Rosetta silent file (secondary structure, phi, psi, omega in degrees, C-alpha in Angstrom):
SEQUENCE: MESIDVMPIAWGSIVFCDFDGPIADVSDRYYSTYKRALDATCAAYQTVGASPLPIRLLAKQQFWHMKQTRVPDPVIADWSGLGGEQIDYFLTQVEQLVNQTHLLHQDCLQPGAREALLKFQRQGIRLVIVTLRHTAQVLQFLHEHDLATTVSQIYGATDTTATYPNRVEHKIASLKYALSDQTQQGFSAGSAWMIGDTEADIRAGQTAGLPTLGLTCGIRSQQHLEACMPTIITGDLHRAAQLLLA
SCORE:     score description
SCORE:     0.000 S_00000001
   1 L     0.000   -5.541  179.129   11.318   15.489    7.484 S_00000001
   2 L   -63.985  143.032  179.485   13.823   13.601    5.320 S_00000001
   3 L  -133.851  145.927  174.815   17.225   13.217    6.910 S_00000001
   4 L  -104.457   -1.033 -179.665   20.572   12.090    5.581 S_00000001
   5 L   -87.764   60.164 -178.681   22.015   11.625    9.084 S_00000001
   6 L  -117.015  131.238  176.528   21.186    7.917    9.146 S_00000001
   7 L   -66.022  119.464 -178.700   23.676    5.223   10.067 S_00000001
   8 L   -57.137  138.252  179.129   23.941    3.055    6.915 S_00000001
   9 L   -78.026  150.903 -171.578   22.592   -0.439    7.445 S_00000001
  10 L   -91.180  164.594  174.956   25.071   -3.283    7.122 S_00000001
  11 L   -53.984  132.881  179.101   25.335   -6.254    4.785 S_00000001
  12 L    89.421   -4.071  178.287   22.832   -8.919    5.853 S_00000001
  13 L   -69.033  158.000  178.424   20.465   -6.481    7.564 S_00000001
  14 E  -100.368  134.364  169.215   16.703   -6.938    7.207 S_00000001
  15 E  -118.897  113.605  173.502   14.444   -4.348    5.620 S_00000001
  16 E   -84.944  137.335 -174.450   10.750   -5.062    6.121 S_00000001
  17 E  -145.027  137.635  171.573    8.651   -3.385    3.443 S_00000001
  18 L   -69.852  164.790 -178.321    4.995   -3.044    2.519 S_00000001
  19 L  -103.744  -61.563  178.672    4.026   -3.945   -1.055 S_00000001
  20 E   -67.591  119.065 -178.502    1.090   -1.797   -2.207 S_00000001
  21 L   112.374  -68.954  178.796    2.404    1.751   -2.319 S_00000001
  22 L   -67.378  -40.298 -175.602    6.164    1.354   -1.901 S_00000001
  23 L  -108.102  -49.095 -178.752    6.575   -1.189   -4.718 S_00000001
  24 E  -101.651  130.849  174.358    3.264   -1.407   -6.597 S_00000001
  25 E   -87.311  111.511 -175.183    1.385    1.702   -7.745 S_00000001
  26 L  -102.015    7.650 -173.114   -2.280    0.820   -7.165 S_00000001
  27 H   -63.419  -38.244  179.084   -3.777    4.211   -8.050 S_00000001
  28 H   -64.186  -41.975 -179.513   -5.087    3.129  -11.474 S_00000001
  29 H   -66.009  -41.772  179.898   -6.832    0.086   -9.976 S_00000001
  30 H   -65.529  -39.162  179.785   -8.397    2.113   -7.185 S_00000001
  31 H   -69.952  -39.984  177.132   -9.632    4.749   -9.622 S_00000001
  32 H   -62.367  -40.208  177.344  -10.982    2.099  -11.986 S_00000001
  33 H   -61.678  -43.398  177.972  -12.798    0.486   -9.047 S_00000001
  34 H   -57.812  -47.220 -178.090  -14.316    3.859   -8.153 S_00000001
  35 H   -67.433  -40.822  178.809  -15.602    4.361  -11.714 S_00000001
  36 H   -64.576  -40.082  178.969  -16.943    0.802  -11.999 S_00000001
  37 H   -65.254  -38.246  175.806  -18.733    1.121   -8.673 S_00000001
  38 H   -63.455  -44.894  179.458  -20.329    4.375   -9.826 S_00000001
  39 H   -60.872  -43.282 -179.356  -21.476    2.743  -13.078 S_00000001
  40 H   -64.278  -37.929  179.479  -22.933   -0.214  -11.185 S_00000001
  41 H   -67.472  -42.301  177.356  -24.783    2.115   -8.813 S_00000001
  42 H   -60.569  -43.755 -179.447  -26.225    4.122  -11.694 S_00000001
  43 H   -64.185  -36.209 -176.943  -27.390    0.915  -13.384 S_00000001
  44 H   -74.466  -30.810 -173.025  -28.993   -0.342  -10.181 S_00000001
  45 H  -110.011   -0.150  177.955  -30.870    2.873   -9.356 S_00000001
  46 L   -82.299  120.048  178.503  -31.724    4.193  -12.807 S_00000001
  47 L   -97.196  152.079 -177.730  -35.431    3.697  -13.507 S_00000001
  48 L   -61.388  129.842  177.184  -36.927    3.543  -16.987 S_00000001
  49 L    83.435   -8.339 -178.994  -37.942    6.974  -18.269 S_00000001
  50 L   -86.453  161.794  176.759  -36.369    8.819  -15.319 S_00000001
  51 L   -67.992  148.813  177.857  -33.649   11.436  -15.587 S_00000001
  52 L   -59.711  151.135  176.202  -30.078   10.122  -15.218 S_00000001
  53 L   -61.588  142.486 -176.615  -28.572   10.208  -11.756 S_00000001
  54 L   -77.231   65.239 -175.800  -26.686   13.502  -11.180 S_00000001
  55 L   -77.317  136.959  173.265  -23.287   11.846  -11.175 S_00000001
  56 L  -118.879   99.104 -178.245  -20.142   13.994  -10.913 S_00000001
  57 L   -72.194  121.324  177.263  -17.188   11.830  -11.910 S_00000001
  58 L   -72.246  141.805  171.266  -14.070   12.904  -10.049 S_00000001
  59 L   -67.783  154.443 -176.924  -10.874   13.250  -12.063 S_00000001
  60 H   -57.633  -43.128 -178.400   -8.197   10.749  -11.078 S_00000001
  61 H   -59.936  -42.725  179.158   -5.970   13.441   -9.562 S_00000001
  62 H   -67.061  -44.509  179.096   -8.817   14.706   -7.382 S_00000001
  63 H   -59.310  -46.737 -176.172   -9.863   11.183   -6.410 S_00000001
  64 H   -69.371  -34.113  175.358   -6.308   10.142   -5.467 S_00000001
  65 H   -62.497  -40.306  178.572   -5.759   13.316   -3.472 S_00000001
  66 H   -65.696  -37.784  177.234   -8.880   12.491   -1.468 S_00000001
  67 H   -66.773  -41.988 -178.432   -7.592    8.963   -0.847 S_00000001
  68 H   -66.228  -29.113  179.813   -4.179   10.267    0.238 S_00000001
  69 L   -97.221   13.866  173.742   -5.767   12.671    2.693 S_00000001
  70 L    61.321   37.277  170.897   -8.040    9.946    4.086 S_00000001
  71 L   -68.238  125.311 -177.161  -11.340   11.377    2.920 S_00000001
  72 L   -60.125  147.215 -179.716  -13.855    8.623    3.834 S_00000001
  73 H   -58.039  -37.384  176.461  -15.378    6.653    0.961 S_00000001
  74 H   -60.838  -33.310  177.761  -18.948    7.767    1.874 S_00000001
  75 H   -70.657  -40.023  176.105  -17.807   11.380    1.430 S_00000001
  76 H   -60.059  -41.168  178.232  -16.230   10.521   -1.931 S_00000001
  77 H   -64.155  -40.958  179.080  -19.557    8.961   -2.939 S_00000001
  78 H   -63.984  -44.450  177.614  -21.420   12.064   -1.797 S_00000001
  79 H   -61.352  -26.594 -177.630  -19.077   14.334   -3.758 S_00000001
  80 L   -86.513    1.339  174.445  -19.757   12.124   -6.774 S_00000001
  81 L   102.938    2.936 -179.707  -23.486   12.837   -6.616 S_00000001
  82 L   -89.394  162.206  178.651  -24.812    9.816   -4.716 S_00000001
  83 L  -156.446  159.741  175.407  -27.054    9.944   -1.680 S_00000001
  84 L    57.575 -133.995 -176.774  -28.896    7.777    0.818 S_00000001
  85 H   -69.454  -16.490  175.210  -28.922    4.050    0.104 S_00000001
  86 H   -61.505  -36.812  179.256  -27.090    4.685   -3.169 S_00000001
  87 H   -65.191  -42.519  178.253  -23.967    5.370   -1.105 S_00000001
  88 H   -61.405  -41.372  179.096  -24.315    2.060    0.732 S_00000001
  89 H   -64.028  -44.556  178.360  -24.679    0.255   -2.575 S_00000001
  90 H   -58.205  -46.616 -178.722  -21.635    2.056   -3.974 S_00000001
  91 H   -62.607  -38.481  176.769  -19.499    1.111   -0.944 S_00000001
  92 H   -63.447  -41.295  178.282  -20.505   -2.544   -1.303 S_00000001
  93 H   -62.908  -43.639  179.002  -19.501   -2.465   -4.960 S_00000001
  94 H   -59.009  -47.530 -177.967  -16.110   -0.947   -4.128 S_00000001
  95 H   -61.757  -38.216 -178.607  -15.430   -3.618   -1.508 S_00000001
  96 H   -75.771  -29.207 -173.644  -16.382   -6.411   -3.901 S_00000001
  97 H   -89.861  -37.514 -162.020  -14.441   -5.042   -6.870 S_00000001
  98 L   -59.441  -34.021 -178.320  -11.166   -3.619   -5.576 S_00000001
  99 L  -103.569   14.838  178.884   -9.314   -6.911   -5.024 S_00000001
 100 L   -65.662  135.993 -173.952  -10.756   -8.802   -7.993 S_00000001
 101 H   -62.689  -28.034 -177.823   -8.001  -10.632   -9.835 S_00000001
 102 H   -74.324   -5.847  176.854   -9.133   -9.370  -13.245 S_00000001
 103 H  -103.039  -10.694 -173.383   -8.272   -5.815  -12.156 S_00000001
 104 H   -66.004  -21.186  179.355   -4.808   -6.524  -10.746 S_00000001
 105 H   -65.002  -14.940  179.530   -3.175   -6.053  -14.156 S_00000001
 106 H   -77.099  -15.661  175.966   -3.779   -2.325  -13.691 S_00000001
 107 L   -70.199  143.326  178.671   -1.152   -2.184  -10.938 S_00000001
 108 E  -134.129  168.743 -178.998    2.254   -1.028  -12.132 S_00000001
 109 E   -74.968  132.562  176.293    5.742   -0.694  -10.707 S_00000001
 110 L   -63.051  142.326  175.967    6.378    2.507   -8.771 S_00000001
 111 L   -55.366  130.998  178.534    8.976    4.779  -10.401 S_00000001
 112 L    85.177   -9.774 -177.042   12.379    3.944   -8.953 S_00000001
 113 H   -66.329  -40.846  179.195   11.195    0.732   -7.274 S_00000001
 114 H   -59.133  -48.144 -179.135   13.186   -1.534   -9.614 S_00000001
 115 H   -61.727  -38.013 -179.514   16.396    0.368   -8.959 S_00000001
 116 H   -65.579  -46.575 -178.791   15.730    0.276   -5.214 S_00000001
 117 H   -63.323  -41.519  178.815   15.138   -3.479   -5.089 S_00000001
 118 H   -67.465  -35.063  178.610   18.240   -4.170   -7.150 S_00000001
 119 H   -66.399  -44.291  175.985   20.261   -1.813   -4.956 S_00000001
 120 H   -58.695  -43.784 -178.473   19.140   -3.622   -1.801 S_00000001
 121 H   -63.182  -44.635 -179.177   20.047   -6.937   -3.427 S_00000001
 122 H   -63.222  -31.686 -177.826   23.514   -5.759   -4.498 S_00000001
 123 L   -89.001    6.955  175.655   24.212   -4.525   -0.970 S_00000001
 124 L    73.992   23.942  179.891   23.262   -7.871    0.576 S_00000001
 125 L   -84.585  136.941  178.074   20.113   -6.568    2.261 S_00000001
 126 E   -88.517   99.637 -178.444   17.459   -9.115    3.172 S_00000001
 127 E   -87.355  119.871 -177.088   14.264   -7.519    1.817 S_00000001
 128 E  -119.783  120.520 -179.217   11.177   -9.011    3.471 S_00000001
 129 E   -89.339  128.904  175.519    7.704   -8.000    2.276 S_00000001
 130 E  -121.262  111.880 -169.697    4.953   -7.720    4.889 S_00000001
 131 E  -143.733  158.097  172.361    1.625   -7.060    3.195 S_00000001
 132 E   -93.282    2.540  172.852   -2.116   -7.549    3.427 S_00000001
 133 E   -80.003  153.305  178.345   -2.096   -8.562   -0.265 S_00000001
 134 E   -63.486  137.433 -176.728   -2.208  -12.288   -1.062 S_00000001
 135 H   -56.653  -43.542 -178.050    1.274  -13.804   -1.193 S_00000001
 136 H   -63.793  -35.239  178.765    0.697  -15.431   -4.597 S_00000001
 137 H   -67.769  -39.506  177.627   -0.391  -12.108   -6.097 S_00000001
 138 H   -63.660  -46.686 -177.869    2.742  -10.396   -4.826 S_00000001
 139 H   -63.749  -39.939  178.559    4.961  -13.147   -6.187 S_00000001
 140 H   -62.167  -44.341  178.438    3.226  -13.062   -9.573 S_00000001
 141 H   -59.399  -44.934 -179.385    3.727   -9.292   -9.801 S_00000001
 142 H   -64.969  -39.696  177.752    7.425   -9.646   -8.953 S_00000001
 143 H   -63.986  -42.203 -179.082    7.883  -12.422  -11.536 S_00000001
 144 H   -61.055  -28.428 -179.504    6.164  -10.307  -14.205 S_00000001
 145 L  -104.143   12.642  177.153    8.692   -7.539  -13.547 S_00000001
 146 L    56.298   43.744 -177.306   11.661   -9.930  -13.221 S_00000001
 147 L  -126.668    7.924 -175.026   12.218   -8.921   -9.594 S_00000001
 148 H   -61.109  -33.369 -177.273   11.321  -12.081   -7.666 S_00000001
 149 H   -75.680   -8.673  179.434   14.952  -12.827   -6.790 S_00000001
 150 H   -83.903  -11.343 -177.442   15.345   -9.437   -5.094 S_00000001
 151 L  -107.629  130.978 -177.577   12.919  -10.410   -2.305 S_00000001
 152 L   -82.429  -37.412 -179.043   13.968  -12.828    0.423 S_00000001
 153 E  -160.834  153.062  179.772   10.540  -13.653    1.851 S_00000001
 154 E  -126.005  126.764  172.569    6.889  -12.594    1.637 S_00000001
 155 E  -112.305  104.035 -176.445    4.432  -12.535    4.521 S_00000001
 156 E  -131.086 -175.067 -179.904    1.019  -11.947    2.986 S_00000001
 157 E   -74.999  160.089  177.827   -2.654  -12.797    3.269 S_00000001
 158 L  -106.210   -4.280 -178.999   -4.006  -16.273    2.543 S_00000001
 159 L  -123.455  118.131 -176.767   -7.410  -15.073    1.286 S_00000001
 160 L   -69.288  -19.028 -177.178   -7.566  -13.085   -1.946 S_00000001
 161 L  -106.276    8.692 -175.677  -10.966  -11.637   -1.039 S_00000001
 162 L   -66.214  144.355  171.522  -10.193  -10.723    2.585 S_00000001
 163 L  -118.390  151.679 -174.601  -11.054   -7.280    3.880 S_00000001
 164 L  -125.015   95.110 -178.699   -9.421   -5.704    6.910 S_00000001
 165 L   -62.211  -28.943  174.938  -11.662   -3.377    8.910 S_00000001
 166 L  -124.260   87.721 -176.125   -8.718   -2.558   11.175 S_00000001
 167 H   -65.061  -29.988 -179.067   -5.642   -2.553    8.965 S_00000001
 168 H   -63.563  -49.569 -179.306   -3.437   -1.242   11.775 S_00000001
 169 H   -62.587  -40.555  179.357   -4.063   -4.230   14.031 S_00000001
 170 H   -65.804  -39.238 -179.024   -3.600   -6.685   11.174 S_00000001
 171 H   -70.441  -38.427  176.349   -0.343   -5.034   10.098 S_00000001
 172 H   -59.598  -46.015 -179.538    0.991   -5.002   13.659 S_00000001
 173 H   -65.429  -40.484 -178.953    0.247   -8.727   13.980 S_00000001
 174 H   -65.143  -44.821 -179.769    1.760   -9.519   10.566 S_00000001
 175 H   -67.892  -38.225  178.058    5.002   -7.656   11.239 S_00000001
 176 H   -59.648  -43.884  178.534    5.279   -9.171   14.720 S_00000001
 177 H   -65.794  -44.816 -179.149    5.016  -12.655   13.216 S_00000001
 178 H   -61.257  -41.879 -179.933    7.461  -11.854   10.398 S_00000001
 179 H   -63.628  -44.151  179.268   10.014  -10.447   12.851 S_00000001
 180 H   -64.921  -42.045 -178.148    9.738  -13.506   15.100 S_00000001
 181 H   -66.830  -41.130  178.126    9.970  -15.910   12.168 S_00000001
 182 H   -63.473  -38.976  178.149   13.032  -14.204   10.714 S_00000001
 183 H   -65.490  -41.720  179.129   14.744  -14.375   14.107 S_00000001
 184 H   -64.838  -28.421  177.421   13.898  -18.057   14.465 S_00000001
 185 L   -77.982   -5.477  176.697   15.452  -18.649   11.048 S_00000001
 186 L    98.539    8.265  179.841   18.670  -17.206   12.413 S_00000001
 187 L   -92.760  138.313 -178.408   18.608  -13.765   10.817 S_00000001
 188 L   -84.401  131.335  178.056   19.510  -10.773   12.955 S_00000001
 189 L  -106.752   19.464 -176.042   16.967   -7.968   13.176 S_00000001
 190 L   -62.088  -31.478 -179.866   19.222   -5.713   15.212 S_00000001
 191 L  -118.891   25.340 -176.630   19.466   -3.063   12.496 S_00000001
 192 L   -71.249  154.592  175.545   16.162   -3.777   10.745 S_00000001
 193 E  -126.928  159.516  171.046   13.838   -1.073    9.380 S_00000001
 194 E  -118.955  126.292  179.942   10.163   -0.983    8.433 S_00000001
 195 E  -115.814  134.786  177.468    9.196    0.862    5.225 S_00000001
 196 E  -166.844  177.462 -175.968    5.633    1.689    4.243 S_00000001
 197 L  -119.835    8.919 -178.670    3.190    4.284    2.988 S_00000001
 198 L  -133.117  168.242  175.875    0.399    4.138    5.595 S_00000001
 199 H   -62.830  -29.045  178.632   -0.231    4.669    9.276 S_00000001
 200 H   -64.061  -42.429  179.435   -0.590    0.887    9.596 S_00000001
 201 H   -65.424  -45.042 -178.093    3.003    0.365    8.432 S_00000001
 202 H   -65.541  -46.187  179.622    4.397    3.068   10.702 S_00000001
 203 H   -62.657  -38.907  179.596    2.459    1.891   13.755 S_00000001
 204 H   -63.110  -45.185  178.705    3.487   -1.705   13.113 S_00000001
 205 H   -63.634  -43.733 -179.848    7.159   -0.764   12.931 S_00000001
 206 H   -64.253  -40.988  178.489    6.959    1.400   16.031 S_00000001
 207 H   -62.981  -34.551  179.522    5.160   -1.332   17.978 S_00000001
 208 L   -81.648   -4.211  179.800    7.900   -3.770   16.976 S_00000001
 209 L    80.217   22.435 -178.836   10.577   -1.324   18.125 S_00000001
 210 L  -101.725  147.712  168.224   11.931   -0.712   14.620 S_00000001
 211 L   -65.481  147.222 -172.654   12.918    2.599   13.036 S_00000001
 212 E  -124.602  148.419 -179.266   10.355    3.467   10.373 S_00000001
 213 E  -129.799  113.702 -179.683   10.493    5.096    6.959 S_00000001
 214 E   -93.178  138.411 -179.086    7.316    6.587    5.487 S_00000001
 215 E  -112.840  132.807 -178.133    6.913    6.997    1.720 S_00000001
 216 L   -89.729    2.496 -179.135    4.722    9.684    0.159 S_00000001
 217 L   -80.329   -7.889 -175.409    4.422    7.889   -3.210 S_00000001
 218 L   -99.856 -138.219 -168.950    1.569    5.724   -1.906 S_00000001
 219 L   -97.199   14.133  175.303   -1.900    6.227   -0.493 S_00000001
 220 L  -131.527  142.124  179.268   -1.089    8.703    2.286 S_00000001
 221 L   -76.206  163.946  177.718   -0.015   12.331    2.045 S_00000001
 222 H   -61.165  -41.652 -179.524    3.114   13.692    3.675 S_00000001
 223 H   -60.432  -40.982  179.856    1.036   15.653    6.170 S_00000001
 224 H   -67.888  -40.665  179.045   -0.796   12.512    7.238 S_00000001
 225 H   -65.598  -36.992  179.548    2.447   10.545    7.551 S_00000001
 226 H   -58.969  -34.942  179.561    4.013   13.326    9.616 S_00000001
 227 H   -65.895  -21.696  179.212    1.243   12.880   12.182 S_00000001
 228 H   -85.833  -10.944  177.345    2.411    9.261   12.619 S_00000001
 229 L    54.483   55.263  172.312    5.961   10.464   13.428 S_00000001
 230 L   -68.777  167.174  179.614    8.063    7.937   11.495 S_00000001
 231 L   -62.903  -42.261  179.964   11.844    8.101   11.812 S_00000001
 232 E  -139.995  147.245  167.436   12.136    9.428    8.234 S_00000001
 233 E  -122.707  132.108  176.675    9.717   10.513    5.516 S_00000001
 234 E  -145.444  178.945 -169.544   10.847   10.512    1.905 S_00000001
 235 L   -76.319  -45.775 -174.218    9.342   10.332   -1.565 S_00000001
 236 L  -153.738  178.692 -174.885    9.795    6.792   -2.806 S_00000001
 237 H   -67.233  -31.058  179.023   11.604    3.497   -2.331 S_00000001
 238 H   -63.951  -45.352  177.411   14.532    4.549   -4.490 S_00000001
 239 H   -66.567  -35.447  177.076   15.268    7.519   -2.238 S_00000001
 240 H   -60.049  -44.588  178.828   14.738    5.282    0.800 S_00000001
 241 H   -62.967  -39.021  177.840   17.401    2.893   -0.476 S_00000001
 242 H   -62.144  -40.896 -178.879   19.794    5.807   -1.021 S_00000001
 243 H   -69.515  -43.905 -175.554   19.290    6.987    2.540 S_00000001
 244 H   -76.824  -23.819 -175.928   19.623    3.582    4.193 S_00000001
 245 L  -111.180   18.334 -175.904   22.554    2.448    2.070 S_00000001
 246 L   -56.318    0.000    0.000   24.465    5.735    1.951 S_00000001
């Protein structure tokens, strides 16, 4: 679905972009959370003298493929050998662990993301991050990778432990606010784009009337993104920058 027939965006244009997925690779943290939650469940339900729980640890590649294709977490737990109330316990552990600050060091920069951010900066593009991650965590990550000056503004969560049962609605509201705020600051959004790796990002951009660019390097597969019908689908942020700044 990638296309090169895109009118290049001009100097001073706004590019709204998600953080987890397009910029930060969170797959190691998610897999680590999965393994920790399994260990915690085994410890909670293992009785003295009983046989070990019949756990089947998924390989990271298999686990991440299931996440990208939106296999529900209860099904992942079932595939891993859990059943009944063990699954509920596992899901609670995942929710409590995944955003813990002591695990955030496992996130790394997506391949090509540095080059993309620097390319946007050199071309005078106003890169605005719209994310459900806490703003301070995003800024810390960017500082650690010496990329903080490539981002013009961050619209993120205010609660590090927040969970979002409906990520689509939250992302739509966040992008709507960011778009309004940028306009009030005097920046033109006439040629703005929304870049992301989930259905929440695509729906938010479409609701705001923006062309959208889906990335397959994150937590959704190409097939799943195609069902959301973004303007373009491509592999990563570096290729996205090449297309928009051609």
